[in-house]
N, C-alpha and C positions, 0 to 999 in steps of 0.2 A: 187226117185233117182236109178238110172241103174246101175249094177254091170259092169265091164269092163274086156274084155279079150283080151290081144294082144296076136297075132303069134310071132313064133320064128322067121320069116322074118321080121317083123314090129319092133323088138324089137332091132335087129341088124341094123336096118336101124337108128332107132332112137338114138340107142348108138355110130353110128359113125357121126351124125350131128354133125355140130360146136357147141359149148355151149351155146350160145345165142339163135340159131336155134333149139335145143335141148328143151330148156326150153319154147320157145313159143308153140311148137309142143306140149309138154307134159300139158301145161296151158291149151289147147282148149280142149286136151283128157278129161281133169279133170271137165272142162264146161260143155262136152256134156255127161258127166256119170251123171252133177247134172242136168242138163235141156236139153235134147236132141231136145224139141220142140221150142227154144229160138231163137227168129227170126232174131237176132243179128248175131247168128253162120250161117255162108255161107255155107249151105249143099243144096245139093241137089240131088234126085233119080238118079241112074246110068239107062241108056237106054239101054232095054234088059237084065237086071241083077236085078230080082224080088228082093227086098227085101236088097237091097244094095245100098249104098249112098256116096256121098263123101263129105268132109268137106276140104274148101280151108283155109289154112294158110300160108297166102303169095305167094311164088314159089311152096309150098307143096301141096299135097293132101294128105289125108287120106282116104283110101277106108275101107267103114266097113258095117256091117250087123248087122241090128237092129231087135230085137226080144221084140217087146210089151207085149207080153204074158209073160214071165218071167222077163222081165225087163234087158236084156242084150244086151250090146253093143259088138260085136267081131271087134276088128280091126285088119284087114287082110293084107293091104300094108301101108307103106308110101313111095310116090313116087315123084320126082320133076316134076312138071307142064307137061313138054314134055313127060315123060314117064309114067303117070299115067293110060293114056287110051288105051296103046297099047295092 
């Protein structure tokens, strides 16, 4: 089980999501913390950003940094699909 840290920017975005979207995103973040290697999670490494990954939750992308040494996941951004890779 990994510890999860959520940046202020990501917390603000999560707070402003519609209730059902907020629930789905929070549920996936919790799942990520329990088992970050689960193949059912749609996770891909970001090109050109060593250590960074994206988790797909519907039309939302969760950008995070994963540290396996200290078992920590740092949620950096939560963005709509079209804005996530800019």
